[in-house]
Structure formats: C-alpha cells, structure tokens
Backbone as numpy.savetxt, mean C-alpha at the origin, in Angstrom:
# Nx Ny Nz CAx CAy CAz Cx Cy Cz
-0.84 -15.35 10.75 -2.08 -14.96 10.10 -1.99 -13.51 9.63
-2.45 -13.26 8.41 -2.42 -11.93 7.81 -3.84 -11.39 7.75
-4.07 -10.22 8.31 -5.38 -9.58 8.25 -5.43 -8.66 7.04
-6.44 -8.87 6.20 -6.70 -7.97 5.08 -7.86 -7.08 5.51
-7.59 -5.81 5.73 -8.55 -4.91 6.35 -9.68 -4.59 5.38
-10.88 -4.93 5.76 -12.06 -4.78 4.91 -12.81 -3.52 5.31
-12.68 -2.47 4.51 -13.44 -1.24 4.76 -14.34 -0.92 3.56
-14.64 -1.95 2.79 -15.62 -1.80 1.74 -15.11 -1.28 0.42
-13.78 -1.07 0.29 -13.21 -0.55 -0.95 -11.93 -1.31 -1.26
-11.99 -2.21 -2.23 -10.76 -2.87 -2.60 -10.98 -4.26 -3.15
-9.98 -4.72 -3.86 -10.02 -6.07 -4.43 -9.49 -7.04 -3.36
-10.29 -7.20 -2.33 -9.85 -7.92 -1.14 -9.51 -9.37 -1.44
-10.34 -10.02 -2.25 -10.18 -11.46 -2.40 -9.03 -11.82 -3.33
-8.68 -10.94 -4.29 -7.49 -11.22 -5.10 -6.23 -11.11 -4.24
-6.22 -10.17 -3.30 -5.09 -10.07 -2.37 -5.06 -11.30 -1.45
-6.22 -11.69 -0.95 -6.30 -12.87 -0.10 -5.77 -14.10 -0.82
-6.17 -14.31 -2.07 -5.73 -15.48 -2.83 -4.23 -15.45 -3.07
-3.68 -14.27 -3.31 -2.24 -14.15 -3.52 -1.48 -14.53 -2.25
-1.96 -14.07 -1.10 -1.32 -14.41 0.17 -1.39 -15.92 0.41
-2.53 -16.49 0.12 -2.70 -17.94 0.34 -1.84 -18.75 -0.62
-1.66 -18.26 -1.85 -0.79 -18.96 -2.81 0.65 -19.03 -2.31
1.02 -18.05 -1.49 2.39 -18.03 -0.95 2.50 -18.83 0.35
1.42 -19.48 0.75 1.47 -20.40 1.87 1.14 -19.80 3.23
0.50 -18.63 3.22 0.15 -17.97 4.48 -1.37 -17.93 4.63
-1.82 -17.90 5.88 -3.24 -17.77 6.16 -3.64 -16.31 6.06
-4.75 -16.04 5.35 -5.22 -14.67 5.19 -6.68 -14.58 5.61
-7.01 -13.54 6.36 -8.36 -13.34 6.84 -8.84 -11.96 6.44
-9.90 -11.90 5.63 -10.54 -10.62 5.30 -11.44 -10.25 6.47
-11.17 -9.10 7.10 -11.88 -8.79 8.34 -12.00 -7.29 8.57
-13.05 -6.90 9.27 -13.21 -5.53 9.76 -13.28 -5.52 11.28
-12.97 -6.64 11.92 -13.05 -6.76 13.37 -11.74 -6.31 14.01
-11.85 -5.36 14.93 -10.66 -4.78 15.55 -9.79 -5.84 16.21
-10.41 -6.76 16.96 -9.60 -7.73 17.69 -8.86 -8.68 16.75
-9.46 -9.00 15.61 -8.79 -9.88 14.64 -7.64 -9.15 13.96
-7.84 -7.88 13.63 -6.76 -7.11 13.00 -5.58 -6.96 13.95
-5.85 -6.57 15.19 -4.77 -6.32 16.15 -4.04 -7.60 16.53
-4.70 -8.76 16.40 -4.06 -10.04 16.73 -3.22 -10.59 15.58
-3.36 -10.02 14.38 -2.68 -10.56 13.20 -1.18 -10.32 13.25
-0.43 -11.19 12.57 1.03 -11.04 12.48 1.44 -9.98 11.48
0.58 -9.74 10.50 0.79 -8.69 9.50 -0.57 -8.22 9.03
-0.64 -7.00 8.53 -1.92 -6.46 8.05 -1.71 -5.79 6.70
-2.73 -5.96 5.83 -2.70 -5.35 4.50 -3.92 -4.45 4.38
-3.67 -3.21 3.92 -4.73 -2.24 3.68 -4.83 -2.04 2.17
-5.71 -2.78 1.48 -5.85 -2.60 0.04 -6.77 -1.42 -0.25
-7.11 -1.21 -1.51 -8.06 -0.16 -1.80 -8.09 0.26 -3.25
-9.29 0.48 -3.74 -9.51 1.13 -5.03 -10.65 2.13 -4.82
-10.61 3.24 -5.58 -11.65 4.24 -5.42 -11.09 5.57 -4.96
-11.94 6.38 -4.37 -11.59 7.76 -4.02 -11.09 7.86 -2.58
-10.07 8.67 -2.38 -9.42 8.87 -1.08 -10.43 9.35 -0.04
-11.21 10.38 -0.38 -12.14 10.95 0.59 -13.19 9.96 1.05
-13.74 9.19 0.12 -14.73 8.17 0.47 -14.13 7.13 1.41
-12.89 6.72 1.09 -12.22 5.72 1.92 -11.98 6.23 3.33
-11.49 7.47 3.45 -11.21 8.02 4.78 -12.50 8.23 5.56
-13.56 8.63 4.88 -14.84 8.79 5.58 -15.28 7.46 6.19
-15.16 6.39 5.42 -15.57 5.08 5.93 -14.63 4.62 7.05
-13.34 4.83 6.87 -12.38 4.44 7.91 -12.65 5.19 9.21
-12.98 6.47 9.10 -13.26 7.26 10.29 -14.58 6.86 10.94
-15.61 6.64 10.12 -16.92 6.30 10.67 -16.92 4.95 11.37
-16.16 4.01 10.84 -16.14 2.66 11.41 -15.08 2.48 12.50
-14.16 3.45 12.61 -13.06 3.31 13.56 -11.90 2.51 13.03
-12.00 2.03 11.77 -10.92 1.20 11.23 -9.65 2.00 10.97
-9.79 3.30 10.73 -8.61 4.14 10.59 -7.81 4.16 11.88
-8.51 4.34 12.99 -7.85 4.31 14.30 -7.21 2.96 14.55
-7.89 1.89 14.14 -7.34 0.54 14.34 -6.05 0.37 13.53
-6.04 0.85 12.28 -4.84 0.73 11.44 -3.67 1.49 12.05
-3.93 2.69 12.56 -2.87 3.49 13.20 -2.36 2.78 14.46
-3.29 2.24 15.25 -2.90 1.51 16.46 -2.09 0.27 16.10
-2.50 -0.41 15.04 -1.78 -1.60 14.60 -0.34 -1.24 14.24
-0.17 -0.19 13.43 1.17 0.23 13.03 2.01 0.62 14.23
1.40 1.27 15.23 2.13 1.69 16.43 2.63 0.50 17.22
2.00 -0.65 17.03 2.44 -1.85 17.74 3.68 -2.50 17.17
4.14 -2.01 16.03 5.40 -2.48 15.47 5.30 -3.63 14.50
4.10 -4.16 14.28 3.95 -5.25 13.31 3.78 -4.69 11.91
4.17 -5.44 10.87 4.20 -4.89 9.51 2.81 -4.60 8.95
2.70 -3.44 8.32 1.47 -2.99 7.66 1.83 -2.62 6.23
1.04 -3.12 5.26 1.27 -2.84 3.84 0.02 -2.23 3.23
0.15 -1.02 2.68 -0.93 -0.40 1.92 -0.73 -0.65 0.44
-1.81 -0.98 -0.27 -1.74 -1.27 -1.70 -2.63 -0.29 -2.46
-2.07 0.37 -3.48 -2.78 1.30 -4.37 -3.39 2.43 -3.54
-4.71 2.56 -3.50 -5.31 3.58 -2.64 -4.89 3.38 -1.20
-4.72 2.14 -0.78 -4.28 1.85 0.58 -2.93 2.49 0.90
-2.02 2.53 -0.09 -0.75 3.22 0.11 -0.97 4.71 0.27
-1.83 5.30 -0.56 -2.07 6.74 -0.48 -2.67 7.13 0.87
-3.51 6.26 1.42 -4.14 6.54 2.71 -3.14 6.64 3.85
-1.95 6.06 3.67 -0.93 6.12 4.72 -0.40 7.53 4.92
-0.58 8.40 3.92 0.03 9.73 3.96 -0.84 10.74 4.71
-0.32 11.95 4.84 -0.97 12.97 5.67 -2.24 13.51 5.05
-2.24 13.69 3.72 -3.39 14.34 3.10 -3.46 14.01 1.62
-4.63 14.33 1.03 -4.83 14.16 -0.41 -5.68 15.32 -0.93
-5.43 15.69 -2.18 -6.21 16.74 -2.83 -7.27 16.14 -3.77
-7.54 14.84 -3.66 -8.51 14.20 -4.56 -9.93 14.64 -4.21
-10.57 15.38 -5.13 -11.94 15.89 -4.93 -12.05 16.69 -3.62
-11.12 17.63 -3.43 -11.09 18.42 -2.21 -9.92 18.01 -1.34
-9.79 18.66 -0.20 -8.70 18.35 0.73 -9.19 17.36 1.79
-8.41 16.30 1.98 -8.78 15.27 2.95 -7.56 14.87 3.76
-7.76 14.66 5.04 -6.69 14.14 5.89 -6.60 12.64 5.73
-5.35 12.12 5.72 -5.12 10.70 5.67 -4.82 10.14 7.05
-4.24 8.94 7.06 -3.92 8.29 8.33 -2.70 8.91 9.00
-1.86 9.60 8.25 -0.72 10.30 8.83 0.41 9.40 9.30
0.48 8.19 8.77 1.57 7.29 9.16 2.87 7.62 8.44
2.76 8.27 7.28 3.92 8.75 6.54 3.68 10.21 6.18
4.63 11.11 6.45 4.42 12.50 6.09 4.50 12.70 4.58
3.56 13.45 4.05 3.53 13.71 2.62 2.10 13.89 2.16
1.93 14.18 0.88 0.60 14.43 0.34 0.40 13.67 -0.96
-0.87 13.55 -1.32 -1.26 12.87 -2.56 -1.84 13.92 -3.49
-1.31 13.97 -4.72 -1.72 15.00 -5.68 -2.13 14.35 -7.00
-2.89 15.07 -7.79 -3.33 14.56 -9.08 -2.17 14.52 -10.07
-2.14 13.49 -10.88 -1.21 13.43 -12.01 -1.77 14.33 -13.11
-1.00 15.33 -13.51 -1.49 16.28 -14.52 -0.47 16.39 -15.65
-0.99 16.62 -16.85 -0.13 16.80 -18.01 -0.88 16.47 -19.28
-0.22 16.73 -20.38 -0.82 16.48 -21.69 -0.55 15.04 -22.11
-1.09 14.12 -21.31 -0.93 12.69 -21.56 -2.08 11.97 -20.88
-2.17 10.68 -21.11 -3.32 9.92 -20.62 -3.29 9.77 -19.10
-4.39 10.11 -18.48 -4.63 9.87 -17.06 -6.01 9.22 -16.95
-6.16 8.10 -16.26 -5.21 7.53 -15.30 -3.97 6.88 -15.92
-2.95 6.84 -15.12 -1.76 6.06 -15.42 -2.16 4.59 -15.29
-2.15 3.88 -16.39 -2.63 2.50 -16.37 -1.72 1.63 -17.23
-1.21 0.56 -16.63 -0.38 -0.37 -17.38 0.90 -0.74 -16.65
1.82 -1.33 -17.39 3.06 -1.86 -16.83 4.18 -0.84 -16.94
4.82 -0.54 -15.83 5.95 0.38 -15.80 7.09 -0.20 -14.97
8.29 0.14 -15.38 9.49 -0.40 -14.74 9.80 0.34 -13.44
10.09 -0.40 -12.40 10.47 0.19 -11.12 11.92 0.65 -11.14
12.21 1.70 -10.36 13.57 2.18 -10.14 13.78 2.22 -8.64
14.70 1.40 -8.13 14.91 1.31 -6.69 15.72 2.51 -6.21
15.29 3.07 -5.07 15.92 4.26 -4.52 16.63 4.01 -3.20
16.09 3.09 -2.40 16.65 2.80 -1.08 16.64 1.29 -0.87
17.63 0.74 -0.16 17.55 -0.67 0.21 16.44 -0.89 1.24
15.77 -2.01 1.14 14.69 -2.32 2.07 14.47 -3.82 2.06
14.10 -4.40 3.21 13.76 -5.83 3.21 12.58 -6.14 2.29
11.74 -5.15 2.00 10.61 -5.36 1.09 11.09 -5.63 -0.33
12.27 -5.11 -0.69 12.80 -5.24 -2.05 13.92 -6.27 -2.14
14.17 -6.99 -1.07 15.30 -7.93 -1.03 15.14 -8.99 -2.12
16.20 -9.16 -2.92 16.21 -10.19 -3.95 15.46 -9.82 -5.22
14.89 -8.62 -5.27 14.14 -8.19 -6.46 15.05 -7.47 -7.44
14.73 -7.59 -8.72 15.36 -6.79 -9.75 14.37 -5.73 -10.23
14.87 -4.72 -10.89 14.03 -3.60 -11.30 13.16 -3.97 -12.50
12.15 -4.79 -12.24 11.24 -5.21 -13.30 10.00 -4.33 -13.38
9.01 -4.82 -14.12 7.79 -4.07 -14.36 6.68 -4.46 -13.38
5.85 -3.48 -13.04 4.72 -3.69 -12.14 3.49 -3.04 -12.77
2.31 -3.46 -12.30 1.06 -3.02 -12.92 0.40 -1.92 -12.10
0.22 -0.76 -12.75 -0.33 0.44 -12.10 -1.70 0.79 -12.68
-2.59 1.29 -11.82 -3.85 1.91 -12.25 -4.16 3.02 -11.25
-3.92 4.28 -11.61 -4.20 5.37 -10.66 -4.12 6.72 -11.36
-4.83 7.70 -10.78 -4.84 9.06 -11.30 -4.16 10.05 -10.36
-3.80 9.61 -9.17 -3.14 10.44 -8.16 -1.84 9.77 -7.74
-0.89 10.59 -7.30 0.40 10.05 -6.87 0.79 10.65 -5.53
1.55 9.89 -4.77 2.02 10.33 -3.46 3.34 11.08 -3.59
3.49 12.12 -2.79 4.74 12.89 -2.71 5.25 12.82 -1.27
6.11 11.83 -0.96 6.64 11.72 0.41 7.47 12.95 0.78
7.32 13.41 2.01 8.12 14.54 2.48 9.57 14.15 2.69
9.79 12.91 3.12 11.15 12.45 3.47 11.68 11.58 2.35
12.81 11.97 1.80 13.41 11.23 0.70 13.67 9.77 1.07
14.01 9.55 2.34 14.35 8.19 2.76 13.13 7.27 2.82
11.93 7.83 2.77 10.72 7.00 2.76 10.38 6.47 1.37
11.03 7.02 0.34 10.79 6.59 -1.04 11.71 5.41 -1.35
11.14 4.22 -1.47 11.93 3.02 -1.73 12.09 2.75 -3.22
11.09 3.10 -4.01 11.17 2.90 -5.47 10.20 3.85 -6.15
10.55 4.26 -7.37 9.61 5.02 -8.17 9.57 4.44 -9.57
8.75 5.04 -10.41 8.70 4.69 -11.82 8.59 5.98 -12.61
8.69 5.89 -13.92 8.59 7.07 -14.76 7.31 7.03 -15.56
6.47 8.04 -15.37 5.30 8.25 -16.22 5.22 9.74 -16.50
5.97 10.17 -17.51 6.11 11.59 -17.83 6.62 12.35 -16.61
7.53 11.74 -15.89 8.08 12.27 -14.65 8.02 11.21 -13.58
8.70 11.43 -12.46 8.75 10.40 -11.42 7.40 10.20 -10.74
7.07 8.96 -10.49 5.86 8.57 -9.78 6.24 7.61 -8.65
5.86 7.96 -7.43 6.15 7.10 -6.28 5.53 5.73 -6.47
6.34 4.68 -6.31 5.88 3.31 -6.53 5.89 2.47 -5.26
6.93 2.63 -4.41 7.04 1.87 -3.17 7.54 2.81 -2.08
6.90 2.77 -0.93 7.33 3.59 0.21 7.50 2.70 1.43
8.25 3.19 2.39 8.41 2.43 3.61 9.19 3.18 4.66
8.77 3.00 5.88 9.51 3.52 7.05 9.19 2.60 8.21
10.24 2.03 8.80 10.01 1.12 9.92 9.19 -0.07 9.47
8.05 -0.25 10.12 7.18 -1.40 9.82 6.03 -1.03 8.90
6.02 0.20 8.37 4.93 0.66 7.50 5.42 0.73 6.06
4.70 0.05 5.16 5.09 -0.03 3.76 3.89 0.25 2.87
4.16 0.60 1.62 3.08 0.79 0.66 3.58 0.60 -0.76
2.69 0.12 -1.63 2.97 0.04 -3.06 1.84 0.71 -3.82
2.20 1.58 -4.77 1.17 2.20 -5.60 0.60 1.19 -6.59
1.44 0.29 -7.05 0.98 -0.75 -7.98 0.34 -1.91 -7.20
-0.26 -2.81 -7.96 -0.91 -3.98 -7.37 0.06 -5.16 -7.41
0.68 -5.54 -6.30 1.63 -6.66 -6.35 0.97 -7.97 -6.77
-0.30 -8.14 -6.39 -1.00 -9.39 -6.72 -1.30 -9.50 -8.21
-1.12 -8.39 -8.97 -1.34 -8.40 -10.42 -0.05 -8.14 -11.19
1.08 -8.16 -10.49 2.35 -7.74 -11.10 3.32 -8.90 -11.31
2.78 -10.08 -11.57 3.61 -11.21 -11.95 4.59 -11.63 -10.88
5.72 -12.15 -11.33 6.71 -12.70 -10.40 7.28 -11.64 -9.47
7.54 -10.44 -10.00 8.08 -9.36 -9.16 7.11 -9.04 -8.02
5.82 -8.89 -8.36 4.84 -8.54 -7.34 4.69 -9.61 -6.28
4.71 -10.87 -6.72 4.57 -11.96 -5.76 5.81 -12.07 -4.86
6.98 -11.78 -5.41 8.20 -11.81 -4.60 8.17 -10.68 -3.56
7.72 -9.50 -3.96 7.60 -8.40 -3.01 6.60 -8.76 -1.91
5.47 -9.32 -2.30 4.47 -9.71 -1.31 5.03 -10.78 -0.37
5.80 -11.71 -0.93 6.42 -12.75 -0.10 7.40 -12.13 0.90
8.16 -11.13 0.46 9.07 -10.44 1.38 8.31 -9.81 2.53
7.17 -9.19 2.23 6.35 -8.60 3.29 5.86 -9.69 4.24
5.40 -10.80 3.69 4.87 -11.88 4.53 5.96 -12.46 5.43
7.19 -12.52 4.93 8.30 -13.01 5.75 8.55 -12.06 6.93
8.38 -10.75 6.70 8.53 -9.81 7.80 7.45 -10.03 8.86
6.30 -10.56 8.42 5.18 -10.80 9.33 5.27 -12.13 10.06
6.25 -12.95 9.68 6.33 -14.31 10.21 6.99 -14.29 11.59
6.26 -14.62 12.65 6.86 -14.57 13.99 7.98 -15.60 14.16
8.07 -16.57 13.26 9.10 -17.60 13.36 10.38 -17.22 12.63
10.39 -16.01 11.99 11.56 -15.66 11.18 12.80 -15.45 12.04
C-alpha cells in the first residue's frame, strides 16, 4: 500500500490514479498510523513552500514524514514535495524545510519566462534504481523555484532551462522529482513504477 500524504496542497488524486494504473493500492491520507504503516509514501505538492511547511508543522505531518523516512521505507517528493525535502527555501522569505536532503531552494531568475513550464529533456547524472531502464526523455515541469543540492551525489538528473535545473534527487530511501511523473507520459510512469517496485515488500 502506498500512502499519498494529504496536507492540503497538491494534485493528490492524479497521483493516486497513476499509482493505481500501475497496479498498486494508493491511499490519500493525513493519518499518522496509516502513513507509517505504508510500504511507500509520496509527498506531492503545488503552491508556496512557506505555506506548505506551516501546514506540515501545525498538523505534525512534517514530523511524520521525517519519521517515515528514518524508518528506511521509500519516500518520494513530487514538485513542491521534492523542494520540501531540502533544508531551506527563499520563496517569499526564508523557510526551513524537512531537512532530509541538505541544500536550498532558490528562485529561478533571468531574462526569460518564469515559471519554467513545459516539457524539458532530462540529463542523467548518477545511476539509481529510480532511473533503471529509463532513457533521457522529456518530462513536464511547472515551477518558479529550483533546488540546489549541497551534495553532488544527491543529484540524479537535471534539465536545462537557461542553465541547469535539478530534476531528480535521491539519497538512500529518499527521492524527489521536480517534474510531475504522473503528467510526463511513458517516462514519468516508468519512473513512478520504479519507485513503486522499491516499495514492494515482495521484491
């Protein structure tokens, strides 16, 4: 069973439907006991970093996500959910993140269109079970901020949008994608399937 963590910000049901299409049970939940009992957990998200962290802190779901990751079972952050895995963000002020991956989230700046929105080609940087069997295809991005991992080995893939943009991160059992795998065609579904296989206790 895959827990999709419901903290009030995110396209929860599109992620749930994608998981179910791949043959896995998915539960949208904010209940601590259901999240901790899951074989894998997904932290989706759209919106502002500070608002998300405020809600996670007020409800205790941030603590639950950190505890879940400490238990060694796979956790996947998607879009804002990936950014929340990092130490901090400068979005509308300075905010602390979940601190599961060292690094910060900064605004994309330049004389070009922001938000970064549309299909961009991935460039793989490190081998990972999350990327097993994938080719460097295109994924769908919508965001105005980007993550800067402190550790080079945590960067699994990036893309180019007037410079490098972190696309996939991972360390141990903690993973994240800046793009939306559930909206990224065959590549996105294959990546999501790889994550679900990591969550399968029968593997």
